[in-house]
N, C-alpha and C positions, 0 to 999 in steps of 0.2 A: 197748321193751315197749309193747303196745297199752294203751289206757285201760281203766278199770273201768266197766262199765255195771251199775248196781244197779237191779233191777226190783221194783216193787210187784207184787202178784198180782191181788187182787180189783179188777176194773174196768180193769186194765191188760193183763194176759195172759189172765185167765180171766173169762168173762162170768158173774158170780155175782149179777147184779141180781135175778133171780127168786128164787133160793134164800135170799138174805139177807132180802129183803122178806117172803117166806113165813115164815121162822123168826121174824122180828120180830112179824109178825101173830099167828102161832100162840102165841108166848110171851105176848104182851099178853092174848090171850083166856084163856090158862091161869091168869093171875094177876088177872083181872078188870079189866084196863085197856081203854080204847077202842082200836079198830084204829088204828094209827099211819098217817098219810098217807105215801105213798112219798117225797114231797118232803122230809119230815123224816128218814126213814130214810136216804136217800142221803147226807145231810150228815154222818152219823156214821161212815160206812164208812171204814176205815183206822185208826181209833182202837182201842185195846185194848177188849175186849168190855165190861168193867166201866165204863170211861170212856165208851164209846159209849152204853150203855144208861142210864147216869147222865145223860148229856147229853140223851137222848131223853125221859127222865122224871125231871127234877131234883128233884121233890118226894117221891120215895120215901125211906123210911127205909133204913138199911143192911140190915136184915133183908128188907125188901120188894125191894130191889135184888138181893140174893143170890138170892131166889126167881125173880125175872125173868131173871137170868143163867142159872140152872139150866134154866128152861123154854126159853130160847133154845137152849142147848146140846143139850137133849134133842130139840127139833124138828130141829135141824141133823143130829144123829147119826142119828135115825130115817130122815131123808131119804136119807142116804148108805147106811145099812144096807139100805135098800130098793132100792139099785142106782143111785141118781141120781149123776151126775157132771157138774159144771159144764163147759160147753164152752169150749174155747179160742177166743179171737177169731180170725177168719180172718187168716192172715198172721203170727200170733205165732210158731208153730213154725219157719216158714221163716226169719224174721228171727233168731231165737235160733241156729239152726243155722249161718247165714251168719256171724254175729258170732263164734261159737265156732270155726268153721273158719278165720276170718281172724285169730285170736289174741287177740281181746278177752278180758279177764277179766270174768267174769259172776258176779253174786251176787243174792240175793233179800233184800228187807226188807219184811215184811208185818205187818199188824195181826192176822193169824190166830193161832190157838193152835198149839202144837207139833203137836197131832193133825192140824189142817188143813194145816199146812206139810208134815208127813210124807206126807199123802195126795197133795199136789201133787208132791212130789219123787218119788213112785212113778210119775208119768206117764212114758211112754216117752222115754228119753234125758235127762230132766231131771237126774238125779243125776250124770250124767257131764258135763253142761254147766256146772253152777254150782259154783264153788269153795267158796262158803259160803252159808248161808241163815240168816236171823235173823228172830225174831218177837217180838211184844209180851211174851210170857212170859219172854223172856231178860232183861228189864229195863224201863226206862221205854219206853212206847210213843210213837208219833208224836204230836205233832211234835218231841218230844225227839230230839236227834241220836244217842242212844246206839247204836241198832242200825246206823245208817249208819256211824258211826265204827268199830263192831266189824267191819263188812264191809270197810272200807278197811284196817283192821289185818290181817284174815285174808288179804286179797288183796294186801298189800304195795303199796298205792296211796296217793298223796297226794291231798288234796282237789281240787287243780287238775287231777288226772288222772281224776276221778270224775264221772260223770253219774248223777243219780238220776232215774229215769223213773217217773212216776206220774200217776194220774187225779184226784187230790184236792189241795186246798190243804194238807192235812196232810202229804202227801209233799213239796210244794214248801217249806213252812216247815221241815221236817226238813232238806232239802238245804241251804237257806240257813244254818241253824244250824250245819251241819257244814262249810260252806265248799265244798260240791260244786255242780256245775251243776244248776239246777232245770229239768228238762225235762218238760213236761206232754203228756198225750194227751187227745183230745177225746171218746173213745167210752165213758167209764166213768161214774162217779157224779157228779162235779162238772162244771159247765158250763165252757166255755173262758173266759168272763168271770170266773168264780170262781177259776179256776186262775191266770189272769193277775193278778188282784187280789192273790193270795197272793205274787206275785213271780216267776212262771215266766219263764224266758228265752224260751220258745217253747211252742206247743201244737200238736202234730202232729195232722192230721186223719185220717191213716191210717198203716199201717205203712210204706208206701213213703216217706211224708214223714218219719216218725221215723227211718228208715234214713239219709235224706239229712241230717237234723239231727245224727245221731251221726257221720256221715262228716265233717261240717264241724267238729264238736267234736274229733274225732281229729286233724284237720289243724291 
């Protein structure tokens, strides 16, 4: 049986840099906070939303944090209700299709909400390609290994058969905690140096290189 490839979504398959930054900015303005710099916002992507915004604004009370979270969710919802859809990175669909065709087990592990995960699973072909999909609302978020362990269980894969592909140190630390191969990509939210510092085995510069990394892992 072919290995299991577990993919993060934001910054790995889907280019959500603009939408996440916009939602964080609009939410901050809605609750009277200063506009957050992009360099701070990119660091929190991948965490569950509460944890992410708590990290972004650690001095908020619980009530203020709840208001901030609601404002972020509202901004994001209105963006998509207006018809916006984050683009896939060039090459993402083709790689997923080839892996699926070649018998790889595929799963998703994301810091998104169930609503966001469902929106992505509605993309053409995704529901058929992924055996399982897991999000932060299912339990502890990244870097806790819970969702990756759930993916391995659902796909009947052992840790040594599993590669976790992501663009942040949160993905890498989750992979290491679960005993899976930590495989980074360079085109998302964290820099290659940040991903390597978290313990990544490699950082692919494009999808062609990622495909080669996965082929070597399978071998």
